[in-house]
N, C-alpha and C positions, 0 to 999 in steps of 0.2 A: 425438438432439441431442448435439453435442460441445462440451465446454468445453476450449479449448486455451490454455494459459498459457505465455507466453514471458518468463520472468523476466529483467529487466535487459537484454534484447536491444534494441539500437538499430536503426533503419532496418528495420522489420519487413516492409516491402513485399515483398521477395523471398521471404520465408518464407510470406507469405499467398498469393503466386502458386503456390507448391507445394501449399499446403493446398487451394486451389481446383481443383487437378487431381483431387483425391479427392472433395471435398465441395461441394455448392451453398452459396452464401453464407447461405442461410436455414437450413442444417443445422449451423451452428457459431457459437459465441461465442468471439472472440479477445480475450485479456486480456494486458496487459503492465504489470507493476508495480502490479497491482490496479485498473487502468483498462481499461474495455471499449473496444476499438478500433473503435467504430462509433457514430456520433452518434445512430443510430436506436434503439440499444439502451442501456438504462440499468440501473443496479443496482436502481432503484425498481420496474421492471416485470419483472425477471428474478430468480428465486431460483437463484443459481449457487454456493451453498455447496458445500464439498467433500463434505458428507453427502447432497446431493441425488442420489438414485439415478436420476433421469430423465436425467442427463447422463453421457456417457462422458468421463472426465477424462484429459487428456493434458497433462502438465507437463514442460517442458524442464528437466532437472536444473540446479541452480545452477552446477555445475562446468563444464557445457557453455556455458551462457549467459554466464558471466563470461569465457570465452575467445573471445568474439565478435570482438574486434579482433586476435586472434593469427592467424598464417598458417594457413589451412585451417579456421579456427574456424567460419566460416559454413557450410561444407560439412558439418562434423561435426554441426551443429545440424540441417541439412537431412536428413542420414542418420537422425537420431533421429526426426524428424517423419515421414519416408518409411516407416521400419520400423514405427513405431507405427500409422500409419494403414493400412498394408498389413495388419497383424495384425488390426485391428478391422474393416476393410471387405472384406478378401479381394481387394483390387485391387492390381495391380503395374503401374503405368503404364510404358509402353515407354521413355520418355525418362528414367526414374529421377529423380534429384534435379536434373538439368540443366533449368533454366527459361529459358536464354538463347536468343537468336535464331540463333546460328551454331554448331551442334554439329560441323559439318565442320571449322571452324577449330579447335575444341578437339581433335579427333582429330589434326589436322596438328601442332599444338603439342606434344601428348603424344608423337607419333611421333618428333619431332625431339629432344625432351628426353630420352626414354628410349633413343633410338638403336635402337629396335626396334618394328616394327608389332605384333608379338605382345604385347609388354609393354604397349603403349598399349591394345590391346584388353582386356587383363586389367584394367587400371585402369578403363576405361569400364564393364566388366561388374560389377566388384566394388565399386569406390569410388563410381562415379556411379550404380550400380544400373540401368544401361541393359539393355534386352533384347538377346539375341544378334542378332535381326533388325536392330535399329537400328544396332548396332555394325558389323555387316557392311556395311550400307548406307552409312554415312558413311565408312567406310574405303575402300569401292569408289569413292565419289565423290571422295574426297581423291586417290586414285591417278589417276583420270581427269583431274582438274584439273592435277596435276603434269605429266602427259604432254602436255596441251594447251598450257600456258602457261609453267610454271616461274616464276621470280622476275621481278618487274617491273623494268625499267630505272629507275634513280633519277630520270631526267628525264621519265619518262612519267607521265601522269595520266589519270584518267577524267574526262570532261566531261559533266555532266548539265544539260539545259536544260528547265525546267519550264513547261508551259502549263496553268494551273490551271482549265480550263474544260471543261464537259461539257454536252451538250444536255439531259440530265435527271440526277437524282441517284438512284442505285440504292438499294434498301431496306437493303442491308447495308453501304453505303459510309460510311467515316469519314475519307476522304482529303481533301486540299486540292483540292476541285473545286467549281466555281460555275457558275451560269447568269448570263450578263452580256449587256449590249447591245453593239452593234457599236462605239459610241463608247468604252465602258469597255474593251473588248478592245483597241482601237487605242491607248488611253492606256497600257495595260499593255505592249503590244508596243514602244511608244516607249521606255519605261523599260528594258525587257529588252534592246533593241538597244544602249542606252547601256551597260548592264552588260557585254554581249558585247564591245563595242568596248574598254572599259577592260580587261577580263580578257585579251583577245587581245594587247593591247600589253604588259601586264605579264608574261604568260607568255613572250612573245618575249624580253623583256629579261632574264628569268631563265633562259632556255634550256629552258623546259618545252614539252612537246608532248602532244597528246591521243592516247593509244593507242586509245581508243574514245570515241565520242560517242553519247549516248543522249538523244533528245528525247522526254520523257514528260509525264505529267500526273496528273489530268485526261485529256483527249483532244486531242492536238495537231491532229488533223484536224477539230476543231470550228472551226478557223480557216477563213476563206474561202480560195479558191485564190490570190487576190492576196496576202492576208496570209501564207499559207504560203510562197509563192514568195519574197516579200520577206525573210522570216525566214531561209530556207535560203540565200539569196544573201548576206545579211548575215553569217551564220556563215562562209561560204566566203571572204568578203572580209576578215574580221577575225581568223580563227583559221587558223593554219598547219596544214593537214591533210595535208601531204606524207608524214608518217610514220604517219598514222592507219590502223589495220587494219580498223575497221568503224564504220559510222554506222547507227544504228537510229532509226526513227520509229515511235512507238507509235500506229498508226491506231486500234486498239482497237474503237471502236464502229462497227459496220457501217453504221449510219444516218448516219454522217458521211463515209463514203468515197464518192468519185466518181471517174470515169475521169480527169477533169481534174487532181484532186489527186494521184492516183497517177502520172500523167504528169509532174507537177512534181517529185515525189519521185525518179522515175527520171532526169529531166533533170539533177538535182543529184548524180547518181552514187551514190545511196543504194540499197543492195541488200537491206536488212533492214527488215521492218515487222512489226507485230503486228496480227492481226485476231482479236478476242476474243469468241467465241460465248458463253462462260460456260455456256450450255445450248443444246441443239437442240430443246427442247420449247417450243412456242409459249405454252402456258399459264404455264410458269415464267417466261419472258421478260416476260410481262405482269405477273406477281406481283412481280417484283423491280424493276420500273420501267424496263425497257428499251424503246426505241422501235422496235426492229427485229423481224423474224420470221426463222425459219430460212432461208427463201428468200433473204433479204437477205445472209446470211452466205455462202451458196453463190455468189451473184452477185459478192460482193466478192472472193472467192478467184478466180473466173473472170476478172474484169477485171484483177486484180493479175498473174495469169500472162500475160495477153495483153499487158499493158504491159511485162512483162519483169522483174518483181521476183523475185529469185532465192531469197531465204530468207524464209519466213513463219512466225511463231510464232502459236499459237492457245492462248488461256487457257480452261480449263474449271474449274468449281467443284464440289467434292463437298460435299453437305450442303445444297443449296438448298431452300427451302420446298416442301413437298408432293411432293418427288421421292423415289422409291425406287431400289433398286439397278438395276433394269431400265431406268429412265429414264436413269440415269447411263451405263450401258453403251451404250444407244442413242445418247446424245450422243457418247461417245468413238468409237463405230463410225462415226457420220456424219462426225465430224471427220477420222478416219483416211482416209475416202474422198476427202477434199479434198486429201490428200497434203501437209500442212505439213511443214517440216523440223524445227520445234520444237513441242513441246506442253508447256505448264506446267499441272500439275494442282494446283490450289489447294484447301486445306481451308477451308471457310467460317469466317471469324473475325469475331466481332461485338464491336466496341468500343462504349463507352458512347454515342458520338455517333450510332450507326446507328439507323435507325427500327425495324428488326427487333428489336434489343435492347430497345427501349422497349416493343414489342408483347409480347414473350415473353422475360423475363430468363433463363429456364432452357433456352432453345432449344439452346444448346451441349451441354448434358448429355443432353437427350432424344435427340439424333441420333447419339450416339457410336457405337453398334454398326453402324448403317446406314453411317456414313462409313467405318468400318474396312473393311467389305466393299467399298465403292466403291473405296477406295485399293488394296486387294488386287487387285481386278479390273483397275484401271488398270495396275498393275505387270506383270501377266501379259499383258494385251493389247498394251501398248506394247513389251514385250520381244519378243513374237512378231512384231511389225511392224518390228523392227530399230532401236528407240530405246534409248538408254542414259541413265540418270540422270546429270546432270553438275553440277547445283547444287541446294542445299537450304537452306531457311531456315524458321524458325518465327515465329509471332506470338502475342501474348497473346490470350486469349479465343478460341482456336481450338477448333472443335468436336472433342470427343474428345481434345484435347491432342495432335493429330497434327502435320502439317508440310505445306509446299509443296515440290514437287519439279519441277525443270525437266528435261525429257527432250529429247534431240536425236538426229538422225541423225549419223553420223560426219562431222566437219569442218563441222558447222553450229552448233556451240556458240556462245553469246553471251559474248564476252570481258568486257563490262561487268558482266554478272550474276555472273560468277566473281570478278572483282576486288572488287566491292563487298561480297561475302560473305566473302572471305578477309581483308579489311581490312589489306592490305599494300601499298597504293598510295594516293596522294592522290587524292581525288575532289573536283573543283571543281563546285559546284552553283550554277546561276544561276536567277533567277526567284523568285517568291513560294513560300515553303515549302521552298526549297532549303537543305540543310545541307551545307556544305563540310566535309570531313574531311581534315585535314592529317596525313600519315603521317610520323613520325620513325623512320627505319629503325634507327638505332643503339640507340634505346631501345624499339623495337617498341611505339609508342603512337600514339594519335590525339588531335588537338585539334579540336574542333568550332567552326566559324564559321558561325552560322545567319543566314539571311535571315528576315524576318518572314513569317508564313503568309498573312495577309490581303492579297489582291492590290491593294486600294485603298490600304492603308497602305504597301505596297511601292512603289507609284508615288509617293506623297507623300514617302517617306523614302529614295529611291533613292541619294542622295548618301551617306547614312549606311551603306547596304549596301556601297558601294564602299570607304568608310573601314574598315569591318569587315574586308573582304578585304585591304586594304592592310596593316593592322596584324597580322591573324591568319594571313595566308597568304603574302603577298609580302615582308614584312619579317622573316620568321623566319630 
C-alpha cells in the first residue's frame, strides 16, 4: 500500500492520472494538506501515520509543491512522482509523465520551438520520460501529417455532425449514444436541421468553408434510409461544399448497414465510410453487446464495394473481454482480407459510465501485458500490409496506458482525424454532445462552445445552442 502526499498542490487531478498509470486505486491513499482525497477512505479507518511500516511513503517535497503555479512546475512534480513510483514498482510506463490526449501535437510544438527534431526527441526522452519507441512513433506520425496537409487555411474549418443513436449500447461504451423511438429521432433531426441551416448561413457570411465533414455518433446509419437521405440533402443544400476535400459517414455498426443506405451515401457523392467490426470473434461480439456477427461485417464490406464506396475504415479493439493475442491476430487478419483503406486500432478504454467498468474495476490493469502484445502484433502486421500510422490519440482509463492509432494506405488518410488531433483548425460541431472548438491562430489557443449532451434537452433548447454559437463562434 502506498501513502502519497501532495503538500499544497492544487488541482491534483492530473497528478492522480499519472499515479493511476502505476497503481490501482485500491493500492494507494492520496493525501493533500492532511486531507485524504477519497470520500471512501477516512482517517478513522486508516492508520496512515509516517511511522506505519505497512505503507510506502512518497511525499512531494515542499519546494516542488510550492512551485506548482510557476512555469513547468506541474511537470517537475510529475517527474518526481514518476521517478519515485518507477523506483518502487520497477515500472517505466512508455508515455512517461505525459498524460494528455495528443502526444503528436506535443512533438510538433517542441520541434517548432526547438528548431530541431533531434532536440525535441531529447526533451521527450529525458524531460517527459517517454520511451524511445513512443518518441520515434509520434515523430514519425508528425512528419507524415506535415507531408499530407501542412497548415490549415484560415477560412477552412472542420464540420462535425453528430447522430447520438445506436441500436444497442456496447458494454465498454461511455459515449453519447442512445436507443430512441422513431418519433424521438425525428424530433432530434428537426432540431439538427435547424442548426445546420443556421450554421451554413453564418459560415457563408463569415467566409468560412468546411475542409472536411464528418458525420459521426453514435451510429448515423441507425437512421432510416429516408431520414439519412433527408439529412444528407439538407447538408448539401445549406453548407457550401465546393471546397470540401472529404465527407465521411460513420456507418459503424454492420447491423445498421443496408444496400439502400449505402446507395444513398453514394448518391450524395460521399466516398468515405467506417464499418467497425471491433472483433471478428462471434462470442466476443455477443459479450460486448453487438447485434451483428462476423458474416454481417463481410457482407457489409461486399455491398459497400458493389455500391462504389472508395475508402472504408475499419475499427478494431485490443483488450476486449476474454480475448487473447491469437483472437486479436485472427480479427486483424480477417479484416485485412476485406481490404479496407484505413484501419484504426483502439486500445480498450473503460470510463466510469461503462458497464464493464462497473463489473470489473481493475480490468484495465489485468489486461495490460496482453494488450501490449496485441498492439505490437498490429504494428507488424499492418506495416507488412502497406499501412502507415497517420494519427494517434490517447484516452483516460486506457488498458495498459497505451494509445489508439489510425493506419492508412497511401493517400487514404482522413483529414478530419488529423485536424482534430493537431488542434490548429476550428472544428464546428453540430448536434447533441457536439463541442465546437474555435481556434485563434495568433494566440495558438482554443475556446470551447459546447452543445448539451442529452438529445432531448438539445431539442428543447435548440435556440440556446444557436445563441451559444453566435456569441462564441461567429461574433469572435
